[in-house]
PyMOL Python script that loads the backbone (N, CA, C, O; Angstrom):
from pymol import cmd

cmd.read_pdbstr("""\
ATOM      1  N   GLY A   1     104.011 109.671  90.863  1.00  0.00           N
ATOM      2  CA  GLY A   1     103.691 108.652  91.879  1.00  0.00           C
ATOM      3  C   GLY A   1     104.942 108.465  92.840  1.00  0.00           C
ATOM      4  O   GLY A   1     106.057 108.766  92.412  1.00  0.00           O
ATOM      5  N   ILE A   2     104.787 107.989  94.094  1.00  0.00           N
ATOM      6  CA  ILE A   2     105.902 107.857  95.092  1.00  0.00           C
ATOM      7  C   ILE A   2     106.150 106.451  95.216  1.00  0.00           C
ATOM      8  O   ILE A   2     105.211 105.686  95.430  1.00  0.00           O
ATOM      9  N   ASP A   3     107.284 106.055  95.105  1.00  0.00           N
ATOM     10  CA  ASP A   3     107.625 104.630  95.285  1.00  0.00           C
ATOM     11  C   ASP A   3     107.370 104.015  96.785  1.00  0.00           C
ATOM     12  O   ASP A   3     107.465 104.685  97.813  1.00  0.00           O
ATOM     13  N   PRO A   4     107.068 102.786  96.738  1.00  0.00           N
ATOM     14  CA  PRO A   4     106.464 102.280  98.035  1.00  0.00           C
ATOM     15  C   PRO A   4     107.350 102.372  99.142  1.00  0.00           C
ATOM     16  O   PRO A   4     106.803 102.312 100.243  1.00  0.00           O
ATOM     17  N   ILE A   5     108.709 102.517  99.117  1.00  0.00           N
ATOM     18  CA  ILE A   5     109.650 102.615 100.243  1.00  0.00           C
ATOM     19  C   ILE A   5     109.522 104.063 100.713  1.00  0.00           C
ATOM     20  O   ILE A   5     109.523 104.302 101.920  1.00  0.00           O
ATOM     21  N   ALA A   6     109.409 105.064  99.784  1.00  0.00           N
ATOM     22  CA  ALA A   6     109.281 106.308 100.140  1.00  0.00           C
ATOM     23  C   ALA A   6     107.792 106.653 100.905  1.00  0.00           C
ATOM     24  O   ALA A   6     107.664 107.580 101.704  1.00  0.00           O
ATOM     25  N   VAL A   7     106.748 105.773 100.527  1.00  0.00           N
ATOM     26  CA  VAL A   7     105.528 105.908 101.212  1.00  0.00           C
ATOM     27  C   VAL A   7     105.652 105.533 102.632  1.00  0.00           C
ATOM     28  O   VAL A   7     105.188 106.224 103.539  1.00  0.00           O
ATOM     29  N   LEU A   8     106.257 104.477 102.799  1.00  0.00           N
ATOM     30  CA  LEU A   8     106.521 104.042 104.254  1.00  0.00           C
ATOM     31  C   LEU A   8     107.361 105.032 105.031  1.00  0.00           C
ATOM     32  O   LEU A   8     107.173 105.238 106.230  1.00  0.00           O
ATOM     33  N   ASP A   9     108.297 105.641 104.311  1.00  0.00           N
ATOM     34  CA  ASP A   9     109.044 106.638 105.036  1.00  0.00           C
ATOM     35  C   ASP A   9     108.163 107.814 105.530  1.00  0.00           C
ATOM     36  O   ASP A   9     108.148 108.314 106.655  1.00  0.00           O
ATOM     37  N   ILE A  10     107.473 108.125 104.494  1.00  0.00           N
ATOM     38  CA  ILE A  10     106.490 109.537 104.846  1.00  0.00           C
ATOM     39  C   ILE A  10     105.562 109.015 105.824  1.00  0.00           C
ATOM     40  O   ILE A  10     105.409 109.756 106.796  1.00  0.00           O
ATOM     41  N   GLN A  11     104.855 107.861 105.829  1.00  0.00           N
ATOM     42  CA  GLN A  11     104.044 107.503 106.829  1.00  0.00           C
ATOM     43  C   GLN A  11     104.708 107.480 108.169  1.00  0.00           C
ATOM     44  O   GLN A  11     104.108 107.934 109.144  1.00  0.00           O
ATOM     45  N   THR A  12     105.886 106.990 108.274  1.00  0.00           N
ATOM     46  CA  THR A  12     106.619 107.024 109.597  1.00  0.00           C
ATOM     47  C   THR A  12     106.791 108.511 110.178  1.00  0.00           C
ATOM     48  O   THR A  12     106.659 108.830 111.360  1.00  0.00           O
ATOM     49  N   ILE A  13     107.111 109.347 109.113  1.00  0.00           N
ATOM     50  CA  ILE A  13     107.460 110.716 109.630  1.00  0.00           C
ATOM     51  C   ILE A  13     106.151 111.497 110.098  1.00  0.00           C
ATOM     52  O   ILE A  13     106.171 112.346 110.989  1.00  0.00           O
ATOM     53  N   ILE A  14     105.035 111.121 109.409  1.00  0.00           N
ATOM     54  CA  ILE A  14     103.672 111.721 109.594  1.00  0.00           C
ATOM     55  C   ILE A  14     103.190 111.190 111.018  1.00  0.00           C
ATOM     56  O   ILE A  14     102.648 111.972 111.800  1.00  0.00           O
ATOM     57  N   ARG A  15     103.391 109.862 111.344  1.00  0.00           N
ATOM     58  CA  ARG A  15     103.097 109.322 112.510  1.00  0.00           C
ATOM     59  C   ARG A  15     103.823 110.026 113.831  1.00  0.00           C
ATOM     60  O   ARG A  15     103.262 110.247 114.904  1.00  0.00           O
ATOM     61  N   HIS A  16     105.085 110.300 113.526  1.00  0.00           N
ATOM     62  CA  HIS A  16     105.841 111.071 114.405  1.00  0.00           C
ATOM     63  C   HIS A  16     105.458 112.457 114.732  1.00  0.00           C
ATOM     64  O   HIS A  16     105.490 112.864 115.894  1.00  0.00           O
ATOM     65  N   LEU A  17     105.072 113.241 113.671  1.00  0.00           N
ATOM     66  CA  LEU A  17     104.612 114.412 113.994  1.00  0.00           C
ATOM     67  C   LEU A  17     103.215 114.475 114.492  1.00  0.00           C
ATOM     68  O   LEU A  17     102.825 115.509 115.033  1.00  0.00           O
ATOM     69  N   LYS A  18     102.418 113.434 114.351  1.00  0.00           N
ATOM     70  CA  LYS A  18     101.126 113.244 114.986  1.00  0.00           C
ATOM     71  C   LYS A  18     101.342 113.041 116.652  1.00  0.00           C
ATOM     72  O   LYS A  18     100.612 113.573 117.488  1.00  0.00           O
ATOM     73  N   GLU A  19     102.372 112.255 116.933  1.00  0.00           N
ATOM     74  CA  GLU A  19     102.652 112.121 118.263  1.00  0.00           C
ATOM     75  C   GLU A  19     103.168 113.335 118.959  1.00  0.00           C
ATOM     76  O   GLU A  19     103.075 113.447 120.182  1.00  0.00           O
ATOM     77  N   VAL A  20     103.723 114.268 118.180  1.00  0.00           N
ATOM     78  CA  VAL A  20     104.205 115.397 119.063  1.00  0.00           C
ATOM     79  C   VAL A  20     103.087 116.497 118.861  1.00  0.00           C
ATOM     80  O   VAL A  20     103.338 117.637 119.251  1.00  0.00           O
ATOM     81  N   GLY A  21     101.959 116.241 118.317  1.00  0.00           N
ATOM     82  CA  GLY A  21     101.051 117.388 118.173  1.00  0.00           C
ATOM     83  C   GLY A  21     101.035 118.139 117.084  1.00  0.00           C
ATOM     84  O   GLY A  21     100.513 119.251 117.168  1.00  0.00           O
ATOM     85  N   ILE A  22     101.584 117.710 115.869  1.00  0.00           N
ATOM     86  CA  ILE A  22     101.667 118.530 114.723  1.00  0.00           C
ATOM     87  C   ILE A  22     100.775 118.072 113.740  1.00  0.00           C
ATOM     88  O   ILE A  22     100.942 116.944 113.278  1.00  0.00           O
ATOM     89  N   GLY A  23      99.736 118.870 113.305  1.00  0.00           N
ATOM     90  CA  GLY A  23      98.819 118.421 112.190  1.00  0.00           C
ATOM     91  C   GLY A  23      99.486 118.545 110.763  1.00  0.00           C
ATOM     92  O   GLY A  23     100.278 119.453 110.506  1.00  0.00           O
ATOM     93  N   VAL A  24      99.137 117.626 109.898  1.00  0.00           N
ATOM     94  CA  VAL A  24      99.507 117.619 108.557  1.00  0.00           C
ATOM     95  C   VAL A  24      98.412 117.486 107.633  1.00  0.00           C
ATOM     96  O   VAL A  24      97.576 116.592 107.766  1.00  0.00           O
ATOM     97  N   LEU A  25      98.371 118.421 106.605  1.00  0.00           N
ATOM     98  CA  LEU A  25      97.501 118.117 105.500  1.00  0.00           C
ATOM     99  C   LEU A  25      98.047 117.395 104.392  1.00  0.00           C
ATOM    100  O   LEU A  25      99.131 117.664 103.874  1.00  0.00           O
ATOM    101  N   ILE A  26      97.292 116.489 104.044  1.00  0.00           N
ATOM    102  CA  ILE A  26      97.753 115.462 102.965  1.00  0.00           C
ATOM    103  C   ILE A  26      96.669 115.536 101.668  1.00  0.00           C
ATOM    104  O   ILE A  26      95.446 115.531 101.803  1.00  0.00           O
ATOM    105  N   THR A  27      97.245 115.592 100.645  1.00  0.00           N
ATOM    106  CA  THR A  27      96.281 115.592  99.468  1.00  0.00           C
ATOM    107  C   THR A  27      96.878 114.429  98.669  1.00  0.00           C
ATOM    108  O   THR A  27      98.059 114.486  98.327  1.00  0.00           O
ATOM    109  N   ASP A  28      96.036 113.273  98.328  1.00  0.00           N
ATOM    110  CA  ASP A  28      96.528 112.240  97.708  1.00  0.00           C
ATOM    111  C   ASP A  28      95.443 111.431  97.267  1.00  0.00           C
ATOM    112  O   ASP A  28      94.438 111.361  97.974  1.00  0.00           O
ATOM    113  N   HIS A  29      95.521 110.748  96.082  1.00  0.00           N
ATOM    114  CA  HIS A  29      94.731 109.764  95.452  1.00  0.00           C
ATOM    115  C   HIS A  29      94.798 108.390  95.817  1.00  0.00           C
ATOM    116  O   HIS A  29      93.987 107.541  95.447  1.00  0.00           O
ATOM    117  N   ASN A  30      95.870 108.172  96.615  1.00  0.00           N
ATOM    118  CA  ASN A  30      96.007 106.843  97.216  1.00  0.00           C
ATOM    119  C   ASN A  30      95.269 106.611  98.604  1.00  0.00           C
ATOM    120  O   ASN A  30      95.873 106.455  99.665  1.00  0.00           O
ATOM    121  N   VAL A  31      94.009 106.606  98.477  1.00  0.00           N
ATOM    122  CA  VAL A  31      93.006 106.826  99.615  1.00  0.00           C
ATOM    123  C   VAL A  31      93.274 105.666 100.660  1.00  0.00           C
ATOM    124  O   VAL A  31      93.185 105.967 101.850  1.00  0.00           O
ATOM    125  N   ARG A  32      93.541 104.576 100.371  1.00  0.00           N
ATOM    126  CA  ARG A  32      93.744 103.400 101.200  1.00  0.00           C
ATOM    127  C   ARG A  32      94.849 103.690 102.203  1.00  0.00           C
ATOM    128  O   ARG A  32      94.677 103.671 103.422  1.00  0.00           O
ATOM    129  N   GLU A  33      96.044 103.971 101.565  1.00  0.00           N
ATOM    130  CA  GLU A  33      97.256 104.275 102.403  1.00  0.00           C
ATOM    131  C   GLU A  33      97.115 105.626 103.250  1.00  0.00           C
ATOM    132  O   GLU A  33      97.538 105.731 104.401  1.00  0.00           O
ATOM    133  N   THR A  34      96.506 106.590 102.585  1.00  0.00           N
ATOM    134  CA  THR A  34      96.191 107.890 103.361  1.00  0.00           C
ATOM    135  C   THR A  34      95.322 107.679 104.675  1.00  0.00           C
ATOM    136  O   THR A  34      95.568 108.244 105.741  1.00  0.00           O
ATOM    137  N   LEU A  35      94.257 106.779 104.460  1.00  0.00           N
ATOM    138  CA  LEU A  35      93.462 106.716 105.407  1.00  0.00           C
ATOM    139  C   LEU A  35      93.942 105.841 106.601  1.00  0.00           C
ATOM    140  O   LEU A  35      93.368 105.917 107.687  1.00  0.00           O
ATOM    141  N   LYS A  36      94.977 105.027 106.397  1.00  0.00           N
ATOM    142  CA  LYS A  36      95.626 104.382 107.412  1.00  0.00           C
ATOM    143  C   LYS A  36      96.239 105.104 108.461  1.00  0.00           C
ATOM    144  O   LYS A  36      96.350 104.677 109.610  1.00  0.00           O
ATOM    145  N   ILE A  37      96.711 106.409 107.980  1.00  0.00           N
ATOM    146  CA  ILE A  37      97.524 107.344 108.964  1.00  0.00           C
ATOM    147  C   ILE A  37      96.793 108.641 109.348  1.00  0.00           C
ATOM    148  O   ILE A  37      97.369 109.607 109.850  1.00  0.00           O
ATOM    149  N   THR A  38      95.593 108.592 109.096  1.00  0.00           N
ATOM    150  CA  THR A  38      94.856 109.813 109.330  1.00  0.00           C
ATOM    151  C   THR A  38      93.669 109.569 110.252  1.00  0.00           C
ATOM    152  O   THR A  38      92.980 108.549 110.245  1.00  0.00           O
ATOM    153  N   ASP A  39      93.485 110.808 111.185  1.00  0.00           N
ATOM    154  CA  ASP A  39      92.499 110.764 112.164  1.00  0.00           C
ATOM    155  C   ASP A  39      91.096 111.239 111.527  1.00  0.00           C
ATOM    156  O   ASP A  39      90.013 110.811 111.927  1.00  0.00           O
ATOM    157  N   ARG A  40      91.244 112.145 110.518  1.00  0.00           N
ATOM    158  CA  ARG A  40      90.030 112.805 109.896  1.00  0.00           C
ATOM    159  C   ARG A  40      90.313 112.976 108.440  1.00  0.00           C
ATOM    160  O   ARG A  40      91.456 113.203 108.044  1.00  0.00           O
ATOM    161  N   ALA A  41      89.442 112.887 107.756  1.00  0.00           N
ATOM    162  CA  ALA A  41      89.697 113.018 106.237  1.00  0.00           C
ATOM    163  C   ALA A  41      88.490 113.724 105.643  1.00  0.00           C
ATOM    164  O   ALA A  41      87.416 113.779 106.241  1.00  0.00           O
ATOM    165  N   TYR A  42      88.703 114.272 104.428  1.00  0.00           N
ATOM    166  CA  TYR A  42      87.661 115.021 103.595  1.00  0.00           C
ATOM    167  C   TYR A  42      87.659 114.437 102.282  1.00  0.00           C
ATOM    168  O   TYR A  42      88.735 114.221 101.723  1.00  0.00           O
ATOM    169  N   ILE A  43      86.453 114.129 101.674  1.00  0.00           N
ATOM    170  CA  ILE A  43      86.326 113.590 100.482  1.00  0.00           C
ATOM    171  C   ILE A  43      85.797 114.799  99.658  1.00  0.00           C
ATOM    172  O   ILE A  43      84.781 115.398 100.008  1.00  0.00           O
ATOM    173  N   ILE A  44      86.524 115.146  98.540  1.00  0.00           N
ATOM    174  CA  ILE A  44      86.005 116.353  97.780  1.00  0.00           C
ATOM    175  C   ILE A  44      85.625 115.701  96.456  1.00  0.00           C
ATOM    176  O   ILE A  44      86.261 114.842  95.845  1.00  0.00           O
ATOM    177  N   ASN A  45      84.435 116.290  96.122  1.00  0.00           N
ATOM    178  CA  ASN A  45      83.913 115.814  94.810  1.00  0.00           C
ATOM    179  C   ASN A  45      83.505 117.236  93.987  1.00  0.00           C
ATOM    180  O   ASN A  45      82.856 118.112  94.558  1.00  0.00           O
ATOM    181  N   ASN A  46      83.858 117.342  92.888  1.00  0.00           N
ATOM    182  CA  ASN A  46      83.526 118.564  92.006  1.00  0.00           C
ATOM    183  C   ASN A  46      83.751 119.880  92.699  1.00  0.00           C
ATOM    184  O   ASN A  46      83.004 120.852  92.587  1.00  0.00           O
ATOM    185  N   GLY A  47      84.871 119.826  93.439  1.00  0.00           N
ATOM    186  CA  GLY A  47      85.424 120.971  94.102  1.00  0.00           C
ATOM    187  C   GLY A  47      84.721 121.326  95.274  1.00  0.00           C
ATOM    188  O   GLY A  47      84.927 122.446  95.740  1.00  0.00           O
ATOM    189  N   GLU A  48      83.775 120.417  95.935  1.00  0.00           N
ATOM    190  CA  GLU A  48      83.196 120.711  97.095  1.00  0.00           C
ATOM    191  C   GLU A  48      83.302 119.502  98.103  1.00  0.00           C
ATOM    192  O   GLU A  48      83.399 118.358  97.661  1.00  0.00           O
ATOM    193  N   ILE A  49      83.284 119.749  99.421  1.00  0.00           N
ATOM    194  CA  ILE A  49      83.397 118.714 100.458  1.00  0.00           C
ATOM    195  C   ILE A  49      82.173 117.786 100.370  1.00  0.00           C
ATOM    196  O   ILE A  49      81.068 118.225 100.688  1.00  0.00           O
ATOM    197  N   LEU A  50      82.321 116.589  99.971  1.00  0.00           N
ATOM    198  CA  LEU A  50      81.189 115.626  99.926  1.00  0.00           C
ATOM    199  C   LEU A  50      80.951 115.246 101.360  1.00  0.00           C
ATOM    200  O   LEU A  50      79.871 115.416 101.925  1.00  0.00           O
ATOM    201  N   ARG A  51      82.005 114.728 101.912  1.00  0.00           N
ATOM    202  CA  ARG A  51      81.954 114.245 103.283  1.00  0.00           C
ATOM    203  C   ARG A  51      83.126 114.539 104.040  1.00  0.00           C
ATOM    204  O   ARG A  51      84.168 114.900 103.492  1.00  0.00           O
ATOM    205  N   SER A  52      83.001 114.396 105.334  1.00  0.00           N
ATOM    206  CA  SER A  52      84.194 114.414 106.209  1.00  0.00           C
ATOM    207  C   SER A  52      84.066 113.523 107.385  1.00  0.00           C
ATOM    208  O   SER A  52      82.937 113.281 107.811  1.00  0.00           O
ATOM    209  N   GLY A  53      85.100 113.017 107.944  1.00  0.00           N
ATOM    210  CA  GLY A  53      84.981 112.199 109.097  1.00  0.00           C
ATOM    211  C   GLY A  53      86.102 111.232 109.236  1.00  0.00           C
ATOM    212  O   GLY A  53      87.046 111.308 108.449  1.00  0.00           O
ATOM    213  N   THR A  54      86.079 110.315 110.184  1.00  0.00           N
ATOM    214  CA  THR A  54      87.083 109.335 110.598  1.00  0.00           C
ATOM    215  C   THR A  54      87.313 108.446 109.419  1.00  0.00           C
ATOM    216  O   THR A  54      86.406 108.377 108.589  1.00  0.00           O
ATOM    217  N   PRO A  55      88.457 107.725 109.227  1.00  0.00           N
ATOM    218  CA  PRO A  55      88.475 106.689 108.147  1.00  0.00           C
ATOM    219  C   PRO A  55      87.528 105.668 108.197  1.00  0.00           C
ATOM    220  O   PRO A  55      87.199 105.097 107.157  1.00  0.00           O
ATOM    221  N   SER A  56      87.030 105.353 109.318  1.00  0.00           N
ATOM    222  CA  SER A  56      85.988 104.408 109.554  1.00  0.00           C
ATOM    223  C   SER A  56      84.497 104.827 108.972  1.00  0.00           C
ATOM    224  O   SER A  56      83.727 104.120 108.322  1.00  0.00           O
ATOM    225  N   GLU A  57      84.339 106.126 109.382  1.00  0.00           N
ATOM    226  CA  GLU A  57      83.055 106.751 109.011  1.00  0.00           C
ATOM    227  C   GLU A  57      83.004 106.987 107.602  1.00  0.00           C
ATOM    228  O   GLU A  57      81.912 106.869 107.047  1.00  0.00           O
ATOM    229  N   LEU A  58      84.017 107.303 106.931  1.00  0.00           N
ATOM    230  CA  LEU A  58      84.052 107.550 105.506  1.00  0.00           C
ATOM    231  C   LEU A  58      83.997 106.372 104.794  1.00  0.00           C
ATOM    232  O   LEU A  58      83.359 106.360 103.742  1.00  0.00           O
ATOM    233  N   SER A  59      84.648 105.215 105.250  1.00  0.00           N
ATOM    234  CA  SER A  59      84.696 103.944 104.401  1.00  0.00           C
ATOM    235  C   SER A  59      83.394 103.182 104.512  1.00  0.00           C
ATOM    236  O   SER A  59      83.115 102.227 103.787  1.00  0.00           O
ATOM    237  N   SER A  60      82.615 103.664 105.464  1.00  0.00           N
ATOM    238  CA  SER A  60      81.220 102.915 105.638  1.00  0.00           C
ATOM    239  C   SER A  60      80.066 103.851 104.970  1.00  0.00           C
ATOM    240  O   SER A  60      78.903 103.452 104.898  1.00  0.00           O
ATOM    241  N   ASP A  61      80.422 104.962 104.550  1.00  0.00           N
ATOM    242  CA  ASP A  61      79.423 105.964 104.099  1.00  0.00           C
ATOM    243  C   ASP A  61      78.987 105.381 102.680  1.00  0.00           C
ATOM    244  O   ASP A  61      79.802 105.100 101.801  1.00  0.00           O
ATOM    245  N   PRO A  62      77.582 105.229 102.558  1.00  0.00           N
ATOM    246  CA  PRO A  62      77.095 104.779 101.178  1.00  0.00           C
ATOM    247  C   PRO A  62      77.438 105.592 100.110  1.00  0.00           C
ATOM    248  O   PRO A  62      77.841 105.075  99.068  1.00  0.00           O
ATOM    249  N   GLN A  63      77.320 106.954 100.241  1.00  0.00           N
ATOM    250  CA  GLN A  63      77.658 107.853  99.039  1.00  0.00           C
ATOM    251  C   GLN A  63      79.109 107.921  98.829  1.00  0.00           C
ATOM    252  O   GLN A  63      79.539 107.850  97.678  1.00  0.00           O
ATOM    253  N   VAL A  64      79.904 108.051  99.825  1.00  0.00           N
ATOM    254  CA  VAL A  64      81.395 108.018  99.619  1.00  0.00           C
ATOM    255  C   VAL A  64      81.767 106.748  98.776  1.00  0.00           C
ATOM    256  O   VAL A  64      82.460 106.837  97.762  1.00  0.00           O
ATOM    257  N   ARG A  65      81.295 105.623  99.226  1.00  0.00           N
ATOM    258  CA  ARG A  65      81.566 104.345  98.516  1.00  0.00           C
ATOM    259  C   ARG A  65      81.049 104.325  97.066  1.00  0.00           C
ATOM    260  O   ARG A  65      81.707 103.817  96.159  1.00  0.00           O
ATOM    261  N   LYS A  66      79.873 104.883  96.888  1.00  0.00           N
ATOM    262  CA  LYS A  66      79.303 104.938  95.384  1.00  0.00           C
ATOM    263  C   LYS A  66      80.160 105.992  94.626  1.00  0.00           C
ATOM    264  O   LYS A  66      80.558 105.650  93.513  1.00  0.00           O
ATOM    265  N   ILE A  67      80.474 107.146  95.051  1.00  0.00           N
ATOM    266  CA  ILE A  67      81.174 108.064  94.404  1.00  0.00           C
ATOM    267  C   ILE A  67      82.530 107.987  94.275  1.00  0.00           C
ATOM    268  O   ILE A  67      83.016 108.280  93.183  1.00  0.00           O
ATOM    269  N   TYR A  68      83.253 107.640  95.198  1.00  0.00           N
ATOM    270  CA  TYR A  68      84.750 107.756  95.346  1.00  0.00           C
ATOM    271  C   TYR A  68      85.427 106.362  95.614  1.00  0.00           C
ATOM    272  O   TYR A  68      86.335 105.943  94.896  1.00  0.00           O
ATOM    273  N   LEU A  69      84.946 105.695  96.658  1.00  0.00           N
ATOM    274  CA  LEU A  69      85.887 104.526  97.066  1.00  0.00           C
ATOM    275  C   LEU A  69      85.469 103.166  96.215  1.00  0.00           C
ATOM    276  O   LEU A  69      86.287 102.299  95.910  1.00  0.00           O
ATOM    277  N   GLY A  70      84.269 103.132  95.932  1.00  0.00           N
ATOM    278  CA  GLY A  70      83.793 101.786  95.320  1.00  0.00           C
ATOM    279  C   GLY A  70      83.070 100.843  96.246  1.00  0.00           C
ATOM    280  O   GLY A  70      83.425 100.857  97.425  1.00  0.00           O
ATOM    281  N   GLU A  71      82.204 100.110  95.913  1.00  0.00           N
ATOM    282  CA  GLU A  71      81.379  99.111  96.753  1.00  0.00           C
ATOM    283  C   GLU A  71      82.399  98.218  97.352  1.00  0.00           C
ATOM    284  O   GLU A  71      82.150  97.741  98.459  1.00  0.00           O
ATOM    285  N   GLU A  72      83.509  97.933  96.766  1.00  0.00           N
ATOM    286  CA  GLU A  72      84.311  96.689  97.385  1.00  0.00           C
ATOM    287  C   GLU A  72      85.469  97.277  98.212  1.00  0.00           C
ATOM    288  O   GLU A  72      86.368  96.519  98.575  1.00  0.00           O
ATOM    289  N   PHE A  73      85.499  98.575  98.530  1.00  0.00           N
ATOM    290  CA  PHE A  73      86.614  99.181  99.230  1.00  0.00           C
ATOM    291  C   PHE A  73      86.642  98.586 100.682  1.00  0.00           C
ATOM    292  O   PHE A  73      85.612  98.341 101.311  1.00  0.00           O
ATOM    293  N   SER A  74      87.889  98.379 101.152  1.00  0.00           N
ATOM    294  CA  SER A  74      87.955  98.034 102.572  1.00  0.00           C
ATOM    295  C   SER A  74      89.283  98.545 103.094  1.00  0.00           C
ATOM    296  O   SER A  74      90.245  98.554 102.326  1.00  0.00           O
ATOM    297  N   LEU A  75      89.410  98.975 104.354  1.00  0.00           N
ATOM    298  CA  LEU A  75      90.632  99.376 104.899  1.00  0.00           C
ATOM    299  C   LEU A  75      91.483  98.306 105.418  1.00  0.00           C
ATOM    300  O   LEU A  75      92.576  98.574 105.916  1.00  0.00           O
TER     301      LEU A  75
END
""", "prot")
cmd.dss("prot")
cmd.show_as("cartoon", "prot")
cmd.util.cbc("prot")
cmd.orient("prot")
């Protein structure tokens, strides 16, 4: 795991890269923090892409909530 201060530093760097048009691929299990800084995400289940979309689309998808996020998840 990464300590909370490092997470904030990494988020700042990623936002800067986004502003200058550089894409970044992030793989992380901390979905709430990751979705806060992404434009698009992919949910992978059993080695296959279950769904892809914006953070809003994914967090409201019933199947994503059931399999990965949990019914009580919110951004």
